[in-house]
Each structure stands twice: as C-alpha cells, then as structure tokens.
N, C-alpha and C positions, 0 to 999 in steps of 0.2 A: 504494500500500500504506500509506496513512495513517500515516506516522511510523515505519514499520518498516524502511524502506530508504533508502539515500542514493542519489540520482540523480547519475550521472556523465555529463556531456555529453549527457544525454538518450538515450544509447545502451544503457546497461546499469544494473543495479541490484545493490547488494550488501546482503544482509540484515544488519540490526543487531539482535541479540537483546537484549531487555530482561530482565535477570535478575530484576527485581522484578515483572514482569508476571504476572498470574494467567492460566494457560493453560487454555482451556476447549475441551473436545472434545465436540461435540454429535453425536448420531446423525443419519443422513440423514432419518429420520422426523421428528425434532424440528426439524431445519433447514427442512424443507419444510412443516411444520405451519402452517396459516393461522390457527387459533384455539387458541393454547396456553393461554389463560386463559378459563375458562368461568364464567358467572354460575350460582350454585347455585339461584337462584329460577326463572329463565326459560330457562336453558341457552343463552343467547346467548354467542357466542364472540368473543374479542378477541385481537389479536396482542400487545398490550402490557398489563402489569399495571396501569399507570397508567390506561389506558382502562377497564379493568374496575372499578377503584376509583371512577372518576367515574360509571360506569353504576350502581353499587350505591346511590348517593345517590337515584336514582329509585325504588328499592324501600324507601327509608327504612331501609337497613341501615347498620351502622357501616362507615365507610370511612376510609382514611388514605393520603394521598399521601406517598410517600417523598421525603425531602429529601436531596440529595447533600451529603455532607460532604467538601470538597476535601482535608482532611487525612487522612481515612480511605480515600478513594477510591483503589483500586489499579487500575492500568492493566490492561485485559483484552486478550488476544489469542486468536484463534479458529483451531483446527486444522480442516483439511479432513478429513472422515471417510473419504475414499478413500485407502487405505494406499499406493497407488502414486503419489500426487500429491506434488509438491514442497512444497505447503503443508500436508502432513501432519506435516512436521518442525517442532517448536516454534520453531526459529530462523527459519523462513520463514512463520510464522503470520500471518494477516491481522488488522488492527487494529480492525475493527468488525463487528458482527453482520450488517448489511446487505451489506457487502462479501463476507463468507464465504457468505452465502445466494446472492448473484448469481454468485459464482465457482463454487459447487457446481452450480448450475443450468446455467450456460453450459458448463462443462467436462465435467460428469458426468451431467447431467440429460437428460430427454426434451425434444425440441424440439416443443412443442405448438402454437406459432403459426407460420402460414405466410403469406407475402406473396402476395396474389392476382395481382400483376403479374408477378413473376419466380420464384415458387415457392420462394424462399429461406426456410429455417426457423429459428426462434429459440426458445430455452429461457426467455428472460426477456421478459416482456410489454413492458416499457419499451423494450427494444432493438427489438422488432418494430414498436412504434408509431413510434419515431424513424425507422426505415428506411422505413416505409410513407409517411411525410410527403414523402420526397424520391425514392422509387423511381420511375425513369422520367422524372424532371423534368429531369435534366441528361444530355445526350449529347454526346460529343465524337467527331467523325469523324476518323479517322487518314487519312494520305495514301493508305493502301492501301484505304480504304473501310470498314474495320472500325469499329463503334460501341463506345465505352467509356463507362462511367459517370463516370470520373475522367480529367481531362486528363493527370494525372501518368503514368498507364499508357500513354497514347498517346505522350507525349513520351519516356518511357523506352524504348518500343519503337523509336522513331526513332533514339535514341542507340545502341541495341543494333545496329540495322541498319547505321548508319554505322560502328560499331566492327567488325562482322563483314565489311563490304565492304572495309575496309582490309587484311584478312588473307585475302581470298578469292583462290584461285589464278587466274592470268591465263588459263589454258586453258579456264575454264568459260564 
C-alpha cells in the first residue's frame, strides 16, 4: 500500500491516515477508462495527459508539459469506488492510481483473461501473463501421489498428516 500502512512482522498491516493527503474518488468508468485524454484533431486517445501533450506537438498545436513543484505537491490517495470495500474508507485508501486500478480490477472486476493450461482466470492482464510464464512448469509430487504447483503445499500437507496421526484414535 505504498506508504499508507506500517508492516508489522510481515503478518498484518495497520493503516496510517495522512490528514494532509488529497482524497480522490474516481468512478468505476473513469478507473477502467483506457483513453481518458483525447486529441481534438485526430481523436487518438491517451491514458496520461503528458502523452497527449507530447502527441499535440505532431499537429503543431500548442503544448505544455506540467512540471511538478515539490513544495506545492500534495500527496494523493485513491478510494475504491465499491462502497462495501475496505479501501472505500479514506483511512484505508491506496496511494497511487495504478494500485487502485489493479485493486479494483482484481477484487471487483470481470476476469477477462484465462490460462489455456489450467483455466484459471485473471482480471489484470499482467497477472495473467506472469502466471502463464510458469503455469505447469513446476510440479511437486507428494508422498500420496498428488501433484502440486508449490512444494510448500505438499510439505504443509505432510505436516498436517503427521499432526493428525498423533491424535488419531488407536481403534481405527
């Protein structure tokens, strides 16, 4: 959560509200928009205003790149548009636009991308691409013969079996 929470022992996080932060609430349509900035000459769309300004040079139109002034720059936090989500609360807002977009897609969006090997579905294309690179490449066979994609699952299953066997009734 990029600066909005304090990590304790890697187990839990506690939100820290920044009272000076500008809280931004975008609609789902705006969050999912791919071309928020459109060239008035050729109707080409861009995700960022800076990219549109650079494009305008090609049409010999006036353009100006915004310079960030660190003294005037106010920290921004982004609310999830889903009212039932924990990140809809300003004290749990996410610290960057990319983070809130991916959060909204992962947790509340349609899962458009599907792995051809295992049929697992993803709402964020980069998650699907990362999964596709390793899907089916790592297999761990448990003592019982079951295949797992992670050795941790297999070893935890063995630990659980050992734990349960210590408490199993002797008459079984």
